[in-house]
N, C-alpha and C positions, 0 to 999 in steps of 0.2 A: 281764207280767214285773215283778217287784218291784224297786224301786230299792234300791241298797245302803243299809245302815243309816245310815252317816254322811251320805250325800247326802239321804236322806229326812228325817233329823232337822234338818239344816242348813236346808233349805227350809221346814220347819215352823216353825223359830225366826224365819225371815225374814218370815213372814206379817204383813201390816200390822195393827198394833193401836194403839189410842190410849194409848200408854205412852211414858215417857221414853226407853226403848230405841229405839223407832221414830223418834223425833225425832233421836236421835243418829245413827241410820243414814242418815236423809235428809241431815243436815248432812255426814256423811262422803262421801256420793255427790256432793254439791255441791262439796266440797273437791277431790275427784278431777276433777270436771268442769272446775273452774277451772284445776287443775293441768295439764290437757290443752289446754284452749282457749287459754290465754295463750301458752304456747310455740309452738303451731302458728301463731297469728296473728302473733306477733312475728317469728318466723323467715320466714314467708311475706312479710311486708312488707319486711324487710331484704333478702331475696333479690330481691324485686321492685325495690327501689331499685337494687341492684347490676346486675341484668340490663337494666332499663329504661335505666339510664345508659349501659351498654355499647351497647345498640341505638341510642340517640340519638347517641352519639359516632360509631359506625360508619356511621350514616345520613347524618351531616352533615360529618364530618371524614374526611380521607384516612387510609388504613390506615398509611401510612408517608410520612415526609418525607425527601427526599434533599437534603442541604445541603453547601455547600462553603465554610465560613467565614461571614463576615458577609453576603456576597452571592455570587451565582454569575454570572460573566460569560459563561462558555462553555456555557450551558444548551442552546443550540441544537445543539451537538455531543453533549452528554450525553444529551439526551432520546431520540433514536432508538436509542442503545446501551442505554439503560435499558429500553426497551420489549421488547428481545430477551431480557432476563433471565428464566429460567424462574420461573413463579409470579406474574408481573406481568401484570395485565389491561389497565391503562391508566396513563398518566402525563400530568401537566399542570403548567406553570409557575405560580408564584404569587408575590405580594408581600403581606406581612401585617405589621401593626404598629399601635401605639397612635396615636390622633389625638384632637384635640378637635373636637367638632361643635357648631356654633352655629346657632340658629334665631332669626331676628329676627321679632318680632311688631309690625308697624307700627301696628296699632290701639291696642295698649297701650303702644307706644313702649318696648318692653323686649326683651331678648334672653335666651335660655336656652342654656347651654353644658353639655354632658356629655362624658364620656370614652367613647370607643368603640374598636373594633378594625376596621380595614379589611381586606378580603381582595380583592386584585386578581386577577381570573381571566380566562381566555379561555373564554367560555361553551361553545363547541363542544368544547374539550378537557376542560373540567371535567365535562361531562355524561357522559364516559366513566367518571368516578369516583363521581359523586353524581347521584341522580335528582332534580334540582332542581325538576322539574315538580310533584313531590309537596309541595314546601314553599312555592313562590312563587305569589302571586296579585297581579294577574291573570296568566294564562299568557304573554301576549305581552310581559310585563316582561322576560323572558329575552332579548329582542332589544335590550336596552339599548345605546344608542349612547354616544358620548363625552360626558362630563359628566353622565351619568345613573347613579343608584344604586338599590339595593334594600336596604331597612332591615328589621331584625328588628321584629316587631310590638310588642314591649314597649319597645324603644328608641324607636320612633315615638310610642308613647303617652307616654313620658317627655318627649319633645321637644314633644309636642302638634302633630304634623304628620300629614298624610295624603298619599295618592298625588296627585301634581300639585304639591305644595309644593316649595320650594327650601330647601336648607341650605348652610352654608359649612363646609368641612373644613380644619382647620389641621394641617399636618404638624409633628412635633416638631422637625425640623431647622430650622424657622423660628426657634424659641426660641433654640437654640444660636447661630444666625447673628446674631440681633439682640443677644444678650448679648455675643458676641465684638466686635461693632461698638461697643457702648457701652463696653466695656473699652478698646478701642483709642483712642477719643476721650477717655476719662478719663485714660489713661496719657500721652497726648500732646495737650494742649489746643490746640496749633497745627495738629494734623492736620486735613485737609479732610474734613468729614463727607460720607459717601456716601449717595446717595439709594436708595430701594427699587429703582429701575430699575438702578442700578449693582450692588446686591447680587444682584439677579436675574440680571443678565448674567454675574456672576462665579460663579453657581451657589450662592451662600450661602443664599438663601431662595427659596421658591416662593410667589408671590403667589396666594392662594386666590381662586377664583371661585365663583359660585353653581352648585350641582349639583342637578338635578331628581330628585325621588323618583318612580320609575316603577312601583314594586311593593313589596310587603311579604312577608316570609317567616315561616313558623311551623314551626320545627323540632320543636316539642313539648317543648323544654327551655329553661327560662327563662334559663339561663346563656348560651346562644347568642342567643336572641331579644332579650335586653336589651343585647347587646354588639356584635354583628357588623354590618358594612355590606359588601355586595357591590358591586363596581364594576369597570369594564373594566380590564384589566391595564395598559394604557398610562397611564391616569389615576393608578393607584397608583404606577407607576414615576416619574411626574412629581412626585407628592407627596413621594416619598422621594429624589428627584434621583438615580435609579439609571441613567438613560439606558436602555440596552437590557438591563441586568442584572436579575436577579430574586433573591428571597431563597432560593428553592429550588424543588424539583420535588415535587409531590404524587403519590403512587402508590397504586393500588388493587391488592390481591393476591387470589389465589384462596382463601386461607384466612387471615383476619386473626387467628385464635386460635393459629396456629402460624407466626408471622411471622419467627421467628429464622432459618429456612432461607433465606428471601429476603434478609434483611439480610446474612447471610454471603455469599450469591451476589453481591450488589451490591459488597461490599467486595472480593471476589476479582476481579470484573469490572473494577473501576476501580483496583485495586491500592492501596486505601487513600486515594486522592485525594479521595474524598467521604465524608461521614458520613451516618448514618441515625438517625432518631428515630421510634419507633413510636407508634401511638395510645395504647397502654398506658403508655408512658414519659411522655407528655405529661399523662396523667390519673392517674398512679400514686398521688398523694397522696389523691385522692378515693376511688379504688377501695380502697386500703389502709385508709382511715379507715372505710369502710362495712363491710369485712370484719372489722376489729378490733371495731367496735361490735357486729357480729353475734355474734362469739365471746363478748364480754362479756355481751351480753343473754342468750345461751344459759346461761351460768353463773348469771346472776341468776335467770332463770325456773326453773332447775333446783331452786332452793331452794323454789319454790312446790310442786314435786312432793314434796319432803321434808315440807313442812307437811301436804300432803294425806295422805302416808303416816302421819304422826302421828295424823291424824284417823281413819284406818282402824284403827290400833293402839288408839286410845282407844275406838273403837266395839267392837272385839273384847274388850278388857279389861272393858268394861261388861257385855257379854253373858256372859262367863265368870263375872263376879262375881255377876250375877243368877241364873245357872244352877248355882251351886255345889252345891245340894242334888241337882239332877238329875244332875250329874256323879258324885256319890257313888253314886246309884242305878245308873247305867250301869256303874260300875266294880264294884259289888257283884254285878251280874248277869253279869259276865264280859267287859265291853267292854275291848278292848285299848287300850294307850296310843295306837297309830296311829289307831284308829277315833275316839277323842276328839279328837285333833289335827285330823283331817279334818273333823269336825263344824264346828269354829270357823274352820278355814282356808278351807273352802268359802264360809262367810259372808263372810270378808274378800275372797275372790276374786270373789264376786258383786258386792260393793260396788265393787271396782276395775273390773270389767267394765262395770257400768252407768255409772260415772263416765267411763270411757274412751269409751264409745259416745256419751253425752250431750255430753261435751267435744268430741269430733271433730265431731259434728253442729253444735254451737254455733259452733265455729271456722269451719266452712265457711259457715255463715249470716252470721256477722259479716264475713267476707271478701267474700262476694257483695254485701252491702249497705253496705260500708264508706264509700263516697263519698256514698251517699244519707243515711246517718246523719250524716256530717260536715256535709253541707249543712243538714240539719235542725237539728243542734246549733248551727251557726254562726248560723242565722236566729233561734233561740231566745235565744242568749246575746249576739247582736249583735256578734260578734267573728269575725275570719277565722281559722279553724282550718286548719292546714297551708297557710300562705301560699306561693304559687308563687315569690315573690321570694327566699325562704329555701331551700325544698326543691326548687326547679327544675322540678317537675312540677305540672301543673294538678290532677291527682287523686292519690290515695294509691295508688301501685303495689303490687301483690302478686302473687306467683307461688309456687305450692305445689310443693315438691319431694317426690315420693312417698317417697323413702328417708328423708328427715328426719321425715316424719309417722309412718312405720313405727317408726323408732327411738324417737320420743317416746312413742307409744302402747304399744309393747312394753316400753320401759323403765319407764314409769309403772306398767303392770300388774305387772311383776316387783317393783318397789320396794314397791308396796302389798301384794303377796302376802307378801313377806318380812316386812313390818311386822306383818301379821296372824299370821304363824307364831310370833312370840315369845310373845304371850299364849296362843295355842292350845297351845304346848308346855308352858307353865307350868300351864295348866289340866289337862293330861293327867297331871301329876305330883302332883296333889292326893291326900292321904291319904283313902281312902274313908270311914273312920270319922269324921274331922273334917268331911268334906264332908257326911255324912248328919246331923250335928248342926247344920249351918248352916241358918238360917231366913232 
């Protein structure tokens, strides 16, 4: 079966030859390849960031926090009622807040102090919300007793401590208590100074004691591993001088991605006496920033497709210019305007198709070996590329969304085809007499 005239001639013109036209064709294919590869890689990485961060947050943080102002005194009454709300799987009290952590090095006779966030928890209740065994090593660290803590691995590295070492944790309330005492003696020089024991008895300060590190946790996210300290609930209550109160109740729901229904049910159950904060609300700034960057990057890389389309257009213009004489012969032999358009349009479509296939293949290869290439490049350049301290993850996350890939590939093919249509249409309008005179 013979191929249609336009298709036969288009493929005949595309046969590789050592000519300038063949070089332009190769460059056009490379342009489309880059135009496909870059958007696919960029969007996959941005999607990977977004979804990996969501999984990390949902794996280590509660889906919902129920609070009652600065602290909650009646949490023992609220907790059983909360567990009856439809959509709630588990609930646990917590105390959380900023502290200063000090590690004394007796050999160097020096101390190191860093800021951290404590999370006072009841292990048995907390395990209803979070699978702590996945993160904590050694496993028996979860049996931590009074004055024992579990540190994030990055925080432990910053302090230079290991399992078995001791640290001192200073509550922020101590600072305000000491400052108030200094102001009192400064305002009234005749006032009798109070000792630390007096301030402790009055509840003004908490005298810190050594706390033993019994384990380290690795959540997979540097933002948690470099900041958090897990400790028994009663120790955290003592640090914040809360007595039996807590800062709130952490909640796990059956569907964290549609948590609004549970929030509404909680408000209705307690008639507005408690408030709720979802995991997304607490991390809204980070998620919104990632999604904004993703939209901006999509717009930027879209212009790469436009450049690739100009390459296809340039290639088709070059073909039509070099084949002017042949166009005149075809028109003289009775070829229609549509047949001539299809000759050069098919050429542009083949270039776009080859570029799309090579671009998609290159993108999948780059994504598959992205971390290996990063490690190799870091070793060669002697610099840390994609440092976890900044980007929170140990590796470069990536997740391909099929619909996005289809949109990019189909869109690129359509844009490049339209770009080839313009010179093809102009070629079909050539005057056959003038075309036959062209050499």
